[in-house]
DRENBA-647964 format. One record per atom (N, C-alpha, C): x, y, z; residue in one letter. Coordinates in nm, 3 decimals. Layout:
N
        u        v        w  rest
        X        Y        Z     A
...
//
This chain:
90
        u        v        w  rest
    1.990    4.907    0.745     M
    1.817    4.900    0.711     M
    1.819    4.824    0.610     M
    1.719    4.748    0.613     S
    1.689    4.614    0.520     S
    1.558    4.644    0.434     S
    1.573    4.656    0.322     F
    1.432    4.698    0.243     F
    1.393    4.570    0.170     F
    1.267    4.560    0.111     A
    1.233    4.426    0.031     A
    1.148    4.506   -0.117     A
    1.149    4.368   -0.194     V
    1.100    4.425   -0.340     V
    1.040    4.284   -0.410     V
    0.909    4.324   -0.414     H
    0.820    4.218   -0.512     H
    0.833    4.259   -0.655     H
    0.849    4.158   -0.760     L
    0.887    4.191   -0.861     L
    0.827    4.081   -0.958     L
    0.780    4.106   -1.077     I
    0.727    4.021   -1.182     I
    0.789    4.050   -1.335     I
    0.855    3.969   -1.380     A
    0.917    3.978   -1.494     A
    0.800    3.919   -1.638     A
    0.771    3.982   -1.717     R
    0.696    3.957   -1.808     R
    0.778    3.949   -1.943     R
    0.782    3.872   -2.058     G
    0.833    3.877   -2.178     G
    0.901    3.748   -2.187     G
    0.964    3.726   -2.250     R
    1.035    3.595   -2.217     R
    1.189    3.561   -2.129     R
    1.133    3.486   -2.070     V
    1.165    3.498   -1.951     V
    1.169    3.376   -1.871     V
    1.089    3.285   -1.931     Q
    1.116    3.140   -1.899     Q
    1.200    3.049   -2.008     Q
    1.284    2.952   -1.946     G
    1.337    2.878   -2.052     G
    1.499    2.954   -2.079     G
    1.535    3.095   -2.048     V
    1.648    3.110   -2.079     V
    1.755    3.156   -1.943     V
    1.741    3.101   -1.860     W
    1.818    3.075   -1.753     W
    1.799    3.218   -1.611     W
    1.651    3.243   -1.653     F
    1.614    3.365   -1.586     F
    1.639    3.343   -1.413     F
    1.570    3.239   -1.350     R
    1.573    3.208   -1.206     R
    1.711    3.170   -1.167     R
    1.807    3.104   -1.296     A
    1.946    3.083   -1.229     A
    1.996    3.226   -1.235     A
    1.998    3.284   -1.294     G
    2.066    3.428   -1.342     G
    2.025    3.513   -1.238     G
    1.932    3.496   -1.195     T
    1.867    3.567   -1.107     T
    1.930    3.546   -0.925     T
    1.925    3.429   -0.897     Q
    1.997    3.345   -0.802     Q
    2.120    3.408   -0.761     Q
    2.216    3.393   -0.900     E
    2.366    3.417   -0.921     E
    2.377    3.576   -0.897     E
    2.291    3.630   -0.941     H
    2.301    3.811   -0.940     H
    2.290    3.831   -0.787     H
    2.156    3.803   -0.731     A
    2.160    3.814   -0.585     A
    2.258    3.803   -0.509     A
    2.325    3.667   -0.522     L
    2.429    3.605   -0.433     L
    2.528    3.698   -0.465     L
    2.534    3.747   -0.531     Q
    2.660    3.861   -0.562     Q
    2.676    3.955   -0.507     Q
    2.497    4.028   -0.512     L
    2.497    4.153   -0.478     L
    2.498    4.162   -0.269     L
    2.462    3.980   -0.215     G
    2.430    4.007   -0.085     G
    2.261    4.012   -0.059     G
    2.187    4.000   -0.159     V
    2.052    4.010   -0.146     V
    2.001    3.880   -0.159     V
    1.915    3.869   -0.076     C
    1.828    3.719    0.010     C
    1.676    3.696   -0.109     C
    1.611    3.609   -0.111     G
    1.456    3.586   -0.137     G
    1.470    3.516   -0.236     G
    1.371    3.508   -0.341     W
    1.368    3.376   -0.416     W
    1.291    3.431   -0.571     W
    1.305    3.314   -0.667     A
    1.238    3.355   -0.791     A
    1.141    3.234   -0.804     A
    1.049    3.256   -0.900     K
    0.955    3.118   -0.931     K
    0.873    3.148   -1.065     K
    0.866    3.039   -1.137     N
    0.775    3.087   -1.264     N
    0.675    3.045   -1.227     N
    0.587    3.156   -1.307     F
    0.431    3.171   -1.312     F
    0.381    3.093   -1.424     F
    0.269    3.002   -1.409     P
    0.214    2.927   -1.518     P
    0.236    3.006   -1.646     P
    0.164    3.162   -1.635     D
    0.133    3.247   -1.773     D
    0.263    3.276   -1.818     D
    0.400    3.221   -1.787     G
    0.492    3.283   -1.845     G
    0.575    3.365   -1.779     G
    0.572    3.446   -1.681     S
    0.625    3.548   -1.641     S
    0.710    3.463   -1.491     S
    0.815    3.562   -1.448     V
    0.875    3.506   -1.344     V
    0.857    3.607   -1.221     V
    0.781    3.539   -1.088     E
    0.823    3.643   -0.993     E
    0.894    3.614   -0.896     E
    0.944    3.737   -0.854     M
    1.081    3.775   -0.733     M
    1.034    3.827   -0.674     M
    1.108    3.782   -0.526     Y
    1.100    3.857   -0.426     Y
    1.252    3.867   -0.349     Y
    1.281    4.012   -0.369     A
    1.418    4.030   -0.281     A
    1.424    4.068   -0.153     A
    1.503    4.055   -0.074     E
    1.553    4.223    0.037     E
    1.693    4.220    0.084     E
    1.736    4.329    0.091     G
    1.877    4.356    0.128     G
    1.878    4.509    0.136     G
    2.006    4.573    0.124     E
    1.999    4.686    0.133     E
    1.976    4.736    0.014     E
    1.930    4.897    0.053     K
    1.866    4.963   -0.092     K
    1.975    5.013   -0.223     K
    2.082    5.056   -0.200     D
    2.128    5.026   -0.287     D
    2.169    4.849   -0.391     D
    2.191    4.789   -0.303     A
    2.185    4.668   -0.350     A
    2.075    4.585   -0.459     A
    1.968    4.651   -0.370     L
    1.824    4.614   -0.428     L
    1.795    4.695   -0.603     L
    1.866    4.790   -0.592     D
    1.843    4.886   -0.709     D
    1.917    4.864   -0.794     D
    2.044    4.796   -0.722     R
    2.114    4.727   -0.836     R
    2.077    4.579   -0.911     R
    1.953    4.500   -0.867     F
    1.912    4.371   -0.857     F
    1.779    4.383   -0.953     F
    1.730    4.494   -0.926     I
    1.592    4.543   -1.020     I
    1.676    4.535   -1.143     I
    1.785    4.651   -1.201     I
    1.795    4.663   -1.307     I
    1.837    4.537   -1.417     I
    1.902    4.493   -1.285     W
    1.940    4.324   -1.342     W
    1.809    4.252   -1.411     W
    1.743    4.267   -1.308     C
    1.585    4.195   -1.376     C
    1.505    4.271   -1.481     C
    1.532    4.377   -1.513     G
    1.499    4.465   -1.586     G
    1.526    4.400   -1.725     G
    1.664    4.327   -1.749     N
    1.720    4.299   -1.857     N
    1.717    4.162   -1.843     N
    1.761    4.094   -1.784     G
    1.783    3.941   -1.739     G
    1.922    3.903   -1.830     G
    1.908    3.754   -1.793     P
    2.040    3.689   -1.876     P
    2.009    3.739   -2.017     P
    2.155    3.703   -2.104     P
    2.164    3.738   -2.255     P
    2.038    3.718   -2.336     P
    1.996    3.553   -2.304     A
    1.863    3.530   -2.400     A
    1.737    3.566   -2.376     A
    1.707    3.658   -2.261     A
    1.569    3.693   -2.225     A
    1.530    3.786   -2.273     A
    1.399    3.844   -2.315     R
    1.367    3.992   -2.315     R
    1.253    3.982   -2.238     R
    1.303    4.098   -2.152     V
    1.148    4.128   -2.046     V
    1.073    4.275   -2.120     V
    0.999    4.238   -2.137     S
    0.870    4.336   -2.210     S
    0.832    4.430   -2.106     S
    0.798    4.391   -1.941     A
    0.797    4.450   -1.830     A
    0.808    4.406   -1.710     A
    0.847    4.521   -1.612     L
    0.904    4.432   -1.488     L
    0.807    4.541   -1.371     L
    0.746    4.436   -1.322     D
    0.629    4.518   -1.205     D
    0.698    4.487   -1.107     D
    0.691    4.613   -1.038     I
    0.809    4.658   -0.935     I
    0.678    4.699   -0.776     I
    0.733    4.642   -0.693     E
    0.637    4.676   -0.537     E
    0.716    4.636   -0.408     E
    0.771    4.786   -0.355     W
    0.805    4.764   -0.208     W
    0.710    4.709   -0.094     W
    0.811    4.610   -0.050     V
    0.740    4.560    0.033     V
    0.767    4.549    0.179     V
    0.731    4.461    0.264     T
    0.770    4.462    0.415     T
    0.869    4.328    0.435     T
    1.009    4.407    0.428     P
    1.130    4.224    0.472     P
    1.068    4.142    0.563     P
    1.096    4.005    0.511     Q
    1.064    3.887    0.579     Q
    1.166    3.848    0.676     Q
    1.301    3.884    0.643     G
    1.411    3.842    0.702     G
    1.435    3.692    0.672     G
    1.461    3.716    0.550     L
    1.534    3.585    0.432     L
    1.692    3.619    0.466     L
    1.759    3.507    0.509     N
    1.885    3.455    0.490     N
    1.947    3.406    0.350     N
    1.884    3.332    0.247     T
    1.962    3.289    0.130     T
    1.845    3.337    0.032     T
    1.919    3.341   -0.098     F
    1.810    3.332   -0.235     F
    1.793    3.186   -0.317     F
    1.675    3.152   -0.306     E
    1.645    3.022   -0.365     E
    1.574    3.040   -0.507     E
    1.537    2.925   -0.563     I
    1.484    2.899   -0.688     I
    1.357    2.803   -0.640     I
    1.223    2.859   -0.663     R
    1.130    2.820   -0.567     R
    1.051    2.721   -0.711     R
    0.961    2.608   -0.712     Y
    0.891    2.551   -0.780     Y
    0.771    2.510   -0.759     Y
//
């Protein structure tokens, strides 16, 4: 069974390799979706896959790469879209 989650990471999350790190981690976990910078300095993410993989993905997003400082992570469980890769959106 596939699950999906919509996330918004706030804090020092742009210019610190957050989207690329998110993509790399998602691919390691077998998670599909995307990551995108918001004009307000946050990073929006959508991910779908197995529940255990998404739980681990959410934990990573709450910390981000070493240079990031995540001050808040908004989490909303949503309906899967049936994606087959993880991409960085611009």
